C-alpha positions in Angstrom: 7.3 16.9 -29.3 10.3 16.4 -27.1 12.7 13.8 -28.6 13.2 11.9 -25.3 9.4 11.7 -24.8 9.0 10.4 -28.4 11.6 7.6 -27.9 10.6 6.4 -24.4 7.8 3.9 -24.5 4.8 4.9 -22.5 2.4 2.0 -23.2 3.1 -1.7 -23.3 1.1 -4.5 -24.9 0.5 -7.5 -22.6 3.3 -9.6 -24.1 5.8 -6.8 -23.5 4.5 -6.4 -19.9 4.8 -10.2 -19.4 8.5 -10.0 -20.4 9.2 -6.9 -18.3 7.6 -8.3 -15.2 8.6 -12.0 -15.8 4.9 -13.0 -15.3 2.7 -15.3 -17.3 -0.2 -14.0 -19.4 -2.8 -15.4 -17.0 -1.1 -13.7 -14.0 -0.9 -10.4 -15.9 -4.7 -10.5 -16.6 -5.4 -11.6 -13.0 -3.5 -8.6 -11.7 -5.4 -6.4 -14.0 -8.8 -7.9 -13.0 -8.1 -7.4 -9.3 -6.9 -3.8 -9.9 -3.3 -4.4 -8.8 -2.0 -3.6 -12.3 -3.6 -0.7 -14.1 -4.3 -0.9 -17.8 -6.1 1.0 -20.5 -7.7 -0.1 -23.7 -7.3 1.4 -27.2 -9.9 -0.1 -29.4 -9.6 -3.9 -28.7 -6.0 -3.6 -27.5 -5.2 -3.8 -23.8 -2.2 -1.6 -22.9 -0.3 -1.2 -19.7 1.1 2.3 -19.0 4.8 2.4 -18.1 3.8 4.2 -14.9 1.5 1.3 -13.9 4.4 -1.1 -14.3 6.5 1.1 -12.0 3.6 1.3 -9.5 3.1 -2.4 -9.6 6.8 -3.1 -8.9 6.8 -0.6 -6.0 3.7 -2.2 -4.5 5.4 -5.6 -4.6 8.5 -4.1 -2.9 6.3 -2.5 -0.2 4.5 -5.9 0.3 7.8 -7.7 0.6 9.1 -5.1 3.1 5.9 -5.5 5.1 6.3 -9.3 5.2 9.8 -9.0 6.6 8.6 -6.9 9.4 5.9 -9.4 10.4 
């Protein structure tokens, strides 16, 4: 396995995503429920892929840019 791939985190637990996105637990789960933030489950653990966090931030930026144009 590539060393950089082994050291870069690919999946985040909800508390880690809360800290990364500066959002509360309830907001994280609401965004997951509505499909705005993608997640996966491993057993009983809800995990958020790093790519989903990036996609979510990009979506928020697009929405903000759209609001400025209105």
